[in-house]
Structures are given as C-alpha cells and as structure tokens.
N, C-alpha and C positions, 0 to 999 in steps of 0.2 A: 752809474757814473758816467759811462760811455755817450748812454740817449741824450744827456745834459751838453757833455760837451761838441758833437752833434752837431745839434738844435744852437748853439750858440756861434762854433766857428762852423758855419755852414758853407762857406766860399771852397771850390777845388783848392785845397790847400797843394795840390803839383804845378797848377800853374799861375796859383801867384805867389807860389813861397815866399818872393824877392821882398814881396811887398808886407807880406806879415813880417819878417823877420823885420825889415827897416821899419816898421810903425811900432815894433817891439822896442828896439835899438833906441827907437827917436824921444820916444813914452819914458825909459830908464833913463835917458838925459835931460829930459827933461824935467822930472821928480831931483833927481841930484840938480839938477840947474837950482832948483825953489829951495832945495835944502839950504844948498849952498849960499845964496844968492839971495832968495825971496823975489827972484821974478825970472819968468820963464822967454825970451826974445821975442818978436813979435816974427820973425824968419820961420823959427822953429813951428812955433802955433803955423802958421802957415802950413809950411810941412807936413801937420800931422793933421788939421784938418783935409788937407788933401790925398793925403795915404787914404781918409777915412770914407772918405768919397767916392776916389778909387776902389776901394773894396764894395761899396754897398751899390757901386755902378757896376759892379761884375757878377753882383749876387741877384740883382733886380734884371741884369740880362739873362739868367742864367735860367732864374724863375720862369721869363718867359717865354724862352728857348723852348724849356721843358715844356710850360700849358699850349702851346703851338704844336709841339711834336707830339705830345697829347690827344692833341684835337684834331692835325691829320689823320693819327692810326683808329681813335674812333671812328673818324667818320670814312674811313677804309675798310674798316672791318663791318660798320652798317650798309656798304654798297656790295659788300659779298655777299651776306646773307638774301639778297632782295632777289627775289625772283627774277624780273625782268631783264 
C-alpha cells in the first residue's frame, strides 16, 4: 500500500503541501456544490485546473532535475576511472 501511495503522490509533500491541501479542499467543495446545486462554477474549475497544472509542473521539474543530476554524476564517475 505504501508503494502505491508513493507512486500516486510522487511530489515532495513538504515543499508543496499547501497546494495539495488547497486542491483537496477545493475538490471537496466542488463535489458538495455539484451535489447541492448540480453545477460547479467556472472560477472553481479554473482554480482546480491551475492547481493540477502547478503540481504536475513541479513533478516534471523534479524528474528533470534528478535526471540531469544523475547524468552529471555518471559523467563524473566515468572521468574518475579513466587512466588519462
């Protein structure tokens, strides 16, 4: 179960916990609005999509940063082992 949780929430929760909390609260509020009124306001939909894009962007940035870091480390390790 912990492995599934890590795959679904791969964003560093410490750095963007406020975004995740706001997304959860906004989603819950949107569900309540949909049940009560049968509609979700356009402003709330814009907020939800912006939060999703922000979290996705942070995820993509972190993955790219780790890939560049791993590539640089592998190049340093290759250079250390060379006899020249």
